[in-house]
ZAMARGU-4260 file (C-alpha; in steps of 0.2 Angstrom, whole numbers, plus 5000, padded with zeros to 4 digits):
<rodrens>
0) 4428/5231/5144 | 4426/5234/5162 | 4410/5228/5165 | 4415/5210/5155 | 4431/5211/5170
5) 4418/5215/5185 | 4406/5200/5179 | 4423/5188/5177 | 4429/5193/5193 | 4412/5189/5202
10) 4410/5173/5192 | 4430/5166/5196 | 4427/5174/5215 | 4423/5160/5229 | 4405/5160/5235
15) 4403/5159/5254 | 4386/5162/5262 | 4384/5177/5273 | 4381/5174/5292 | 4367/5187/5297
20) 4374/5199/5308 | 4374/5193/5325 | 4373/5176/5322 | 4387/5162/5324 | 4391/5151/5311
25) 4391/5132/5316 | 4403/5123/5310 | 4398/5107/5299 | 4404/5091/5303 | 4417/5083/5291
30) 4416/5063/5287 | 4433/5054/5295 | 4440/5042/5284 | 4437/5024/5287 | 4456/5021/5294
35) 4454/5037/5305 | 4435/5029/5311 | 4444/5010/5313 | 4459/5020/5322 | 4446/5027/5334
40) 4436/5011/5339 | 4453/5003/5341 | 4457/5016/5354 | 4440/5015/5364 | 4439/4995/5364
45) 4456/4993/5372 | 4455/4985/5389 | 4444/4973/5399 | 4427/4970/5398 | 4413/4960/5407
50) 4401/4951/5398 | 4382/4958/5404 | 4372/4949/5392 | 4370/4935/5377 | 4357/4935/5366
55) 4355/4921/5354 | 4344/4912/5342 | 4354/4895/5345 | 4353/4895/5364 | 4341/4898/5377
60) 4350/4904/5393 | 4347/4908/5408 | 4348/4927/5412 | 4358/4924/5429 | 4368/4909/5424
65) 4382/4918/5413 | 4399/4926/5415 | 4412/4931/5404 | 4426/4942/5399 | 4436/4949/5384
70) 4452/4956/5384 | 4458/4968/5367 | 4474/4974/5365 | 4483/4977/5350 | 4475/4968/5336
75) 4473/4952/5351 | 4456/4948/5356 | 4455/4935/5371 | 4437/4929/5375 | 4431/4916/5388
80) 4411/4914/5393 | 4403/4903/5404 | 4384/4899/5406 | 4368/4887/5408 | 4357/4885/5395
85) 4338/4883/5399 | 4336/4868/5389 | 4350/4854/5393 | 4350/4835/5388 | 4344/4822/5400
90) 4359/4818/5406 | 4366/4835/5405 | 4362/4853/5417 | 4365/4862/5401 | 4383/4869/5406
95) 4391/4878/5391 | 4407/4886/5389 | 4417/4894/5375 | 4436/4901/5376 | 4446/4906/5363
100) 4462/4917/5356 | 4459/4930/5340 | 4465/4944/5331 | 4455/4957/5325 | 4454/4970/5313
105) 4440/4986/5311 | 4434/4991/5292 | 4428/5007/5298 | 4413/5005/5294 | 4406/4998/5311
110) 4413/4981/5307 | 4425/4970/5316 | 4433/4955/5308 | 4442/4939/5320 | 4453/4925/5314
115) 4453/4911/5327 | 4470/4907/5334 | 4466/4895/5347 | 4449/4890/5356 | 4438/4877/5363
120) 4420/4876/5365 | 4407/4862/5371 | 4393/4870/5361 | 4390/4854/5349 | 4376/4841/5350
125) 4380/4829/5363 | 4392/4846/5374 | 4408/4836/5368 | 4421/4846/5371 | 4427/4852/5352
130) 4443/4861/5348 | 4438/4876/5336 | 4448/4877/5320 | 4463/4890/5319 | 4459/4903/5304
135) 4442/4901/5307 | 4435/4920/5303 | 4419/4928/5309 | 4410/4948/5307 | 4404/4957/5318
140) 4396/4975/5319 | 4401/4983/5333 | 4395/4997/5343 | 4407/5005/5359 | 4398/5022/5367
145) 4399/5023/5386 | 4409/5010/5393 | 4396/5000/5383 | 4403/4987/5371 | 4390/4976/5359
150) 4394/4962/5346 | 4382/4958/5333 | 4385/4943/5321 | 4372/4940/5307 | 4363/4925/5313
155) 4357/4932/5327 | 4371/4931/5342 | 4370/4948/5352 | 4386/4952/5368 | 4385/4964/5377
160) 4399/4971/5388 | 4402/4985/5402 | 4421/4989/5402 | 4432/4987/5419 | 4439/5000/5423
165) 4456/5001/5435 | 4451/4990/5447 | 4462/4987/5464 | 4470/4970/5465 | 4457/4960/5475
170) 4462/4960/5494 | 4474/4975/5489 | 4464/4990/5492 | 4476/5003/5499 | 4466/5017/5512
175) 4473/5034/5507 | 4469/5051/5517 | 4459/5066/5511 | 4476/5070/5503 | 4477/5055/5494
180) 4490/5047/5504 | 4492/5030/5511 | 4487/5026/5528 | 4497/5014/5537 | 4489/5001/5548
185) 4491/4999/5565 | 4503/4986/5563 | 4514/4995/5550 | 4518/5010/5563 | 4534/5006/5572
190) 4537/5013/5588 | 4553/5026/5590 | 4565/5024/5600 | 4559/5028/5617 | 4543/5016/5618
195) 4529/5027/5612 | 4520/5029/5597 | 4516/5044/5587
</rodrens>
């Protein structure tokens, strides 16, 4: 009877591999839920981004003649891109633009769906201005790593952005001393009563 109880105790006891003496056990990663992954990506993408590159099978582009920005915040995305294509019509210099305001949502598996609220573009055959329909949905594969954001669509469009940090407003750069205290310019220094500046 004792032997049966001992065998039953071994069978029911939780089984763990013993780590050899002197070795530390490395923790095993655990998969995050889709909602946790989506939440992490939403935090990482929040902010302002500057377009670095576009790859498109539909539009051959001059690499240097391209500018664009995207802003992501609380499920809303604003995007504006201006550029010059290598192939323009006879009466055109190939300038193009696209702008829009969208909603976005992550699926937790590296995918993002956008929902157009308003937008305009001239990416048409005749380069006419086209108002983009509200409710238009697009899907992207998203990679956000080391202040670099890549959005890829299944049709071959690839947008690469770099994150813009907290930048001072142009012309409003404040000088600071070694301790981080604001330094007053010579015009800001007021002479004390008696006439001499300190």
